[in-house]
N, C-alpha and C positions, 0 to 999 in steps of 0.2 A: 454679690447681686443684691438687688433691693426688693422689698415687698412693695408693689406699687398698686394703687387703686386709681382707676380712671373714672371720674364722675362725668358722664356724657360721653358714651362711645358711639359717636355718630360719623360724620364724613371724615373728620380728622382722628378722632379718638379710637376707631375700629381698627384701621391699619397700623396706628401706633400700638395698640395692644398686641397685635400679632406679631410685629417686629420685636417689641420688648419680650413677649414670651419666647420667641425664637432665639434670643440672646440670653436666655437662661433667667430671666427675672421672674418672680411670682407676681402674677397679674390677676386683678380683679376688676370688673367693670360694672357700670350701671347702663341701663337702656330704659326707653320708655315704651318699647314695642315687644310683644310676645315672639314675633318672627326672630328678632335678634337674639332672643334667649336660646334658641335652637341652633342658631349660627355659632355662637360662642361655645355652647355645649360640644359641638362637633369639633371645635378647635381646642378643647380642653382647657377652656378658660371659665372661671366662675363668673356668672353674670347674675345681676339683681335687677328686678323691675322696680324702678323708683321714680316717682314724681315728687319733685322737691316741694316741701310744704305739706304733703299729705300726711297728716299725723296718724292716720290708720296705717301706715306703711312704715315697717320697721327696717326696711332694707338698707337704710344708711348705716345702721349698727353693724349689720353683716358686711356691708361693703368696706367699712373702715377699720373693723376689727384687725389687729396685728398688722397695720400699715406703716411703712417707713415714709413714703412719698404719696402725697395726693396730688394728682393732675386733674385740674377743673377745666374741662372744655365744653361747658354748657353755654351755648350761644344766646344772646339776647332774643326776646320774641320778635316776630316779624312786624309787630305793631308797637306804637308807643302808648297803648292803653294803659292807664294808671294801674289797672287791675293786674296787668303783667308787669309788676315791678321787679326789674333785674336785680337791683340791690336788695331787696327783701329776700329774693332767692338765696343769694349768697349769704346774707346774714343767718338765715335759717341753718346753714351748714356749719357755721363757726363753732357752736357748742359741742357738736358732734366731733369735730377736729380736736378740740380741747379735751374732750371726754376719753378719746382714745390715744391721746398723747402724740399726735402726729407732729413731726417736727420740721417737715419739709413740704412745701406747697408750690406747685406751678400753676399759674392762671394764664389762659390764652385770651389776651386782650385784642385790641385793633388799633391800627394806625389812623382810623377815622377820627381819633382825638386830636390829630393835627390839622384837621379840615380847614380851620380858620386862618392858617398860617401860610407864609409864602417863602420861597427860597429854600435852601437846605436846612433841614431840622433834624435834630437827634434827641436822645434821651434826656439831654440837659436843657432842651429848648422850653421855656414856659408855655403852657398850653391854656387855650380858652375855648372850652367846649361850646359849640353852636347849637347843638340838638340836645333834646332831653336824654336821649338814649347815650349820647357821648358823655353827658354829665353824670349819668349813672355809672357808665364804665369807669371814669375818673374816680368816683366815689369808692367803687369796689376796690380799685387798685390801691387807694389810700388805706381802706380799711385792713386789706391784707398786709400791705407793707408796715402798717403801725402796729399790727398785732404782736405781742410780745411772746406769745406762745409757740411761734414757729418762724422760720425763715420763708419768704415768699419770693419767687421769681416771676416777674410779670413780663410775658412775652407779648408785644404789640405786633401782630401779624399784619403783613400787607395784603392786598388782594388775593384771594386764594385761587390757586389753579392746580389742577390734577388731570390725570389721564381721562377721567370721567367729567370733568368740570373746567371749562375755558370760556372766558367771556367773549372771546372772538366769535363764537357760535352765535351770539346774541347781536354782536356788532354788524355781521355781515347781513343781518336781517333789516338793518336801518338804511334809509335813503341818504342820510346825511350824519357825519360825526364832526361836531364842532370842537375847537380847542385842540387841533390835531397836533400842535407843536408842544404841548404840555408833556411833562415827564410821566413815567410809568412807575407805580409803586406796588409791585405784586411779588409773590413768592410762591413757589411750587411746594405742594405738600410733601414731597420727598425730601427736600431741604429742610423743612420744619422738623420732620421726624429725625433726620440726621443730626440737627442741632440739639434736640432734646435728649437724644441718646448720649451725646457727647457730654452734656451737662450732668447727666446721671453718674459719670465716673468720678465726680468729686461732690463735695457738699454744695447744697443749693444756696446761692447767695441771696440776700435780701435786696434785690436790685430790679431795675426795668431794662429790658433788652428789645430793641426793634428786631425783627426778622423780615427783612425786604431785600430782595435780589438787586444787586448793582446794575441794573438794566440802563445802558447808555442810550438807547433808542427813544425817540418820542413816540406818542400815541400812534401816530400814522405809520411810521416805519415798524413799530412793534406789531401793530395788528395786521399789517400787510404781510409781514414775515410769517407770522403764526397762521394766517389764513391760507397762504401758499403751502405750508407744511400739511395742512389738514385738507387740501384741494378744496377749499371753500370758495365759492365765487357766485355772483359777482361781488366786488368790493363796493362799499358806499363811497360817496364823495366825502373827501376830508378837507375841512376848511381850517386854517390857521386863525389864531387870534394874535393880533400885533402887540397886545398887551399881556400875553400869557405869562403868568408868574407863579403857577400853582407850586405848592410844596414838592420838595424832593426829599424823601425820607431816607436817612442814612441807616444801613444794617451793618456798619463796620464794627461797632463795640463788640458784638458778639464773635465776630470772626477773629479780632484781636485777643479776646479773652480766651477762647477755647481752640484757637489754631486750626479752625476748620474753615474751609472756603464754600461759597455758594457754587453749585454745579449745574443748576437748571436755569433756563430762560435767558442764558447770556449769550448764545451764538448769534 
């Protein structure tokens, strides 16, 4: 079992911490809210109130002490304000990783880095970021992959879905959904956690992995099916695009590497 620290115990990091704890790993987490401190205390998980870049806060040293594996699940800011620089946040953490001699890092990235591409794309497809935030994400990926002090696995996650988070709830509020014949690139939180658990059974490789469910449905069929499951109505009007050629992200590499299949969003 490993000593694992999770930087950013939010929507993904919190249930991940609980699952890893249940499986016998030693887990520590960071949070930005005092409410979460109580939650983790009740679940016997050491938690630290950390705002990255706050030099008055020594929580990073406490979080990263005696850590085998660091999982970074800090999302980018909701705006692209230059003051909220995502790259600077991760750069700030790097000296602490070196100081505590952490040799394995997992970073949750995003498949939005493929946004400008068309057709089937995978981890070997050259990417051209089209937004400032995607440029920063790619910069962070390379900072981690090229750091000689540790191995970093970059997990490019598809659109996130969970029991408490589903985009179909917003789709049904629309009158019209265009490009309905485009593919779907999404993944369920439970599958992400399953793959991360499996990765922990061996050494973390210095590589990029997509985690995207192999959903065969297009947007119309997928959202219609999911709305029916949740008894949501009425459905919006769906309009096809005769020139639709949006990217389809392959998440096959990680299944081939770890012998674990996707279980969610496929029926």
